N, C-alpha and C positions, 0 to 999 in steps of 0.2 A: 504494500500500500504506500503510494507516494503522497507526501503531504506538501512538498515544495518548501518546507521550512528548513532553515539552517540551524542545526543544533550540534552541541558537543557530545562526545561519548558519555560524559558525566551526566548530562541532562537526560540522555536516553536511559542510563542506569537508574536514575532517580524515578523516572516515570514507570519503568518496569517494576521496580521494587514497590512503588506506591500501589500499583494495580493488584498486587498480591494480597494486600491488607483488606480485610472485610469489615463492614459496618458492624457496630455493636460488639466488637472484639477488643482485646487488650494487646498492647505491644510495648515491649521494653526497648527503648532506643538509646543509642550512644551518640557521641558527637559526630557531626559531619553529615554524610549522605543518608544514614538512617533517619536522622532528624528531619531532613528535607522530605524524604519519602513519606514519613508519617504525617507531616504537615500537609503535604499535597493530597494524600488520601483523605484526610479529615476535611479538606476544602472542596473535595469533588464527590466521590461516590460513597465515602464512609464518614458522614458527619458525626456519627456516634462512636467513632473510634476512641478508645481510652488510651491515651499516651502516657507512658510511665518513664520517668527519668531516674538514673542511678542515684542522684543526689537527693531524691525524695519528692520531686514534683509528680503528682498523680492527677491526671485528667485536665491539664491546662488547655487553654485556647490561645496558642502562642501567636503574638502579633507579627513577629519578624524573627528570622533565624537567630537563635542564641549562639554565642561564641563557644559555649561548652555546656555540659550537663549540669554545671553548678551555677550557670548564669541566672540572674533573678527572673528573666523572662520565662524560664521553665516552670515558674509558679504562677504565671499570669492567669487569673480566673480559674485556678485549679480547684479540684475537689478537695485536695489535701496538700499541705506543705509538710511532708513527712521526713523520713530519714533513709539513709542507705540501708540500715538494718531492716527497716520495715519493707522496703521494696524488694530486697533480696529474699525476705521471708515470704513475700507473695509468690515468688517462683517455687519455693519449696512446698508451699501450701497448694500449688496447682492452679493458681489464678491467672497465670500469664499464658495467653494464647500464642503470641508470636514474640520472638526475640531475634534481634539482628546481631550477627557476629562477623568478625574479620578473621583472616587466617594467613599465616606465613606458609603453611603447607596444609593440603587436604588430600585424603586418599580415597580409594574407590568406595569405601563404606562411610564416607563423610566424617571420619575422625579428623580432628584439627590439632595442629601443632603450632603453638605460639610460645614455646619454652626454649628450645635449643636445637641447633643444627650441628650434627656431629655427636661424638660421645658426650654423655651428660657431664662427666667430671673433667673432661678436657675438650670443651666445645670449640668448633670453628666460629660459631656465632651464638652468643647468649641473647635470647629474645625477652620481651617484657614479662612473659608468663601469662597467667590466667586472668587476673583481675576478677571480674564477675562472669567470665565466659563459661567456666565449668558449671556454675549454677544454672545459667540459662540453657546451655546445651544439655544438661541433665534433666531439667524439670519443665522447661517450656513445652507446650504441646507441639509447636512447630518452630524450627529455627531457620532463618534465612541468612545465608552467607554471601557477603559481597566482597570480592577480592579480584586481584589481577591474576590472570592465568598465564603461566609459562611452565617449562619443564622442571624447574626447581620447586614449583609450588603445587602443581598437579602431579602427585606421585603415587606409585603403587601402594606404598605403605609409609605412613608418617614415621619420623624418627623418634617422636615422643608424643604420646596422646595427652594433650593438655585438656581437650574437651571431647567427650565421647560422641561419636556419631552412632553408627550401627555396629561398632566394635568389630567383631569378626564375621558378622552376617546375621541371618534371620534368627530371632530369639535371643541374641546375645545381650541386648540391652536389658531385657526382662530378667535374664539369668543373673545379671549384675545388680539387680534390685532397683532398676530405673522404671519409671511409670510406663505401663503398657500404652502403646499408641503414640508415644512421644518420639522426637528425633528430628534429624535434618529433613527439611521440606524442599527448599530450593537453594541453588547456588547460582549467583549472577556474576558473570565476568564480562570483560570487554568484548568477548567473542560470542557469547550465547547464554542461554538459561538451561540449567540442569535440574533434574529431579532424581528420585531414587526408586528403582523398580520394587514393587511390593513383594515380589516373590524372592528375589535374591538380595534385596537391600543394597544393590550396587548402583553407583551413579550412572545416569544416562542423560544424553543430550535431548532436550525437548524442543528448543528453537535456536536458530541462528540469528544474529543481528543483521540488519540490512548490509549487504555487500561482503559478508563473511562466508568463507567456504569451509566444507568439512576438512579439507586438507590443512587449512590454517589451524583449525581446532586440534587436529591430531598432532601437528608439528609443535603445538604449544603444550603438549601433555606428555608426561613420562609413563602414562598408563594407557591402555587401549580404551578408547572412548566408544561406548555403545550408544546407538540411537534408538529412540522410542518410536518406531514406525515411521510414518511420513512426517518429516520435520516441518515445523512451522517457521515462519519468519517473524521475529519480534516486531510488534507494531511500533512505528516511530511516534515521537511525541505529537500531540495534537496542538492546535493553536491555543486552545483553552488552557491546557497543561503548561505550555510555555509562558503564557501570560501570568498565570498564578505563580510559577517558579520565579519570575522576575519580582513579584511582590514579596515572596518569601525570602529571597536572597538578593536584595536590590544592589548590593555592592560587589556581588560576584565573589564572595568569600570562599564558597565551595564550587559554585557553578560558573567557572570561568569560561 
């Protein structure tokens, strides 16, 4: 579908992520693109979306893009100005429908590494670690990963499991004591959108972004990428979405 609109890859990712969020659901968001996606969803098809921030803002109606999850605007017209302890407890209690995550590495079962590259005690790279990612990946009903795709990041098996995906395959999350039915839902990269096969729990390509080929996807992966039947093409941003995004991020802080 051609729109004739000029948009950046970041704008496309924001629109795709926003469309995944449903009305009258809850979503835990972090700084940057997840914030924008949640705000866009709330201003379009999901006015009843409950946005939750790590610093304690629950259910705000955000006027403009906050600089971080601790920005005072994350409490604007909120249902509650709570605490990090309380919002993390919401995930453990099963009240979070969606959670956004990033990843340094992801493998075919959706396990995420943000801890270390190389041997744990003699690493090549020491990464930031979990933060709240393990809580969200363990207890949110569905997690959405937004990351850049290349052969170092899309791997057969992560070097360290910071955040559990489907672990070793079907039933592994449940055997580890994690809630039934929870786990990775979508992975959005600069090349396409991925889901997870219900039978095998392995990652599969659902759609390609406009102009992207299967060859490019495979060349940017260190694992074999399977496709889910006839591949769709990611719908580009609409004029309405782009207008709202300019209102959300008027200075181009994220959406350059």
